[in-house]
C-alpha positions in Angstrom: -16.3 83.3 0.7 -18.7 85.5 2.6 -19.7 84.7 6.2 -23.0 85.5 7.7 -23.6 85.6 11.5 -25.9 82.7 12.6 -27.9 82.4 15.8 -30.2 79.6 16.8 -32.6 80.7 19.4 -35.2 78.7 21.3 -38.3 80.9 21.6 -40.9 80.0 24.3 -38.5 78.2 26.6 -40.2 75.5 28.6 -37.9 75.8 31.7 -35.2 73.3 30.5 -32.3 73.7 28.1 -32.9 72.5 24.5 -36.7 72.9 24.7 -39.0 75.4 23.2 -39.4 76.4 19.5 -36.0 76.9 17.7 -35.5 79.5 14.9 -32.5 80.6 13.1 -31.7 84.3 12.9 -29.3 85.7 10.3 -28.6 89.5 10.5 -27.6 90.9 7.1 -26.1 94.1 5.8 -28.4 93.9 2.7 -30.9 91.5 1.3 -29.6 88.5 -0.5 -31.2 87.0 -3.5 -34.4 85.2 -2.6 -33.1 81.9 -3.9 -30.0 82.2 -1.7 -32.0 82.9 1.4 -34.3 80.0 0.6 -31.2 77.7 0.2 -29.8 78.9 3.5 -33.1 78.2 5.2 -33.2 74.7 3.7 -29.7 74.1 4.9 -30.6 75.4 8.4 -33.4 72.8 8.4 -35.4 74.6 11.2 -39.1 75.4 11.0 -38.1 79.1 10.2 -35.1 81.2 9.5 -35.5 84.9 10.0 -33.3 87.3 8.0 -32.9 90.8 9.4 -31.7 94.0 7.6 -31.6 97.5 9.1 -34.6 99.4 7.9 -34.4 102.6 6.0 -37.8 103.7 7.2 -38.8 105.5 10.4 -41.3 102.9 11.5 -38.9 100.1 12.5 -35.2 99.6 13.1 -35.1 96.3 11.2 -37.0 94.7 8.3 -37.5 90.9 8.6 -38.2 88.1 6.2 -39.0 84.6 7.2 -38.2 81.4 5.3 -39.1 77.8 6.1 -37.0 75.1 4.5 -39.3 75.1 1.4 -41.0 78.6 1.1 -41.0 82.2 2.3 -43.8 83.0 4.7 -45.5 86.3 5.5 -45.0 86.2 9.2 -43.5 84.0 11.9 -44.1 84.9 15.6 -41.4 82.7 17.2 -38.8 83.7 14.7 -39.6 87.3 15.2 -39.2 86.9 19.0 -35.9 85.1 18.3 -34.7 87.9 16.1 -35.4 90.4 18.9 -33.4 88.5 21.4 -30.3 87.8 19.3 
């Protein structure tokens, strides 16, 4: 069984623990099948799960993809911030 690191990060903290906007962040060595990332996001049951893979390009260190429990989305601000802090 493969294990994947998992971080739950509260973006936009409101000054108290367990407040803000939570997102899951899962750093990967390589992209997983879309259906598996979707299933993981559904299991995480947070508004978004950000998957991060080191980028091959010169324009960014990481590539990100964002999934809600039901669909992949084009962009998610709070999950992006969460990925940068984990």
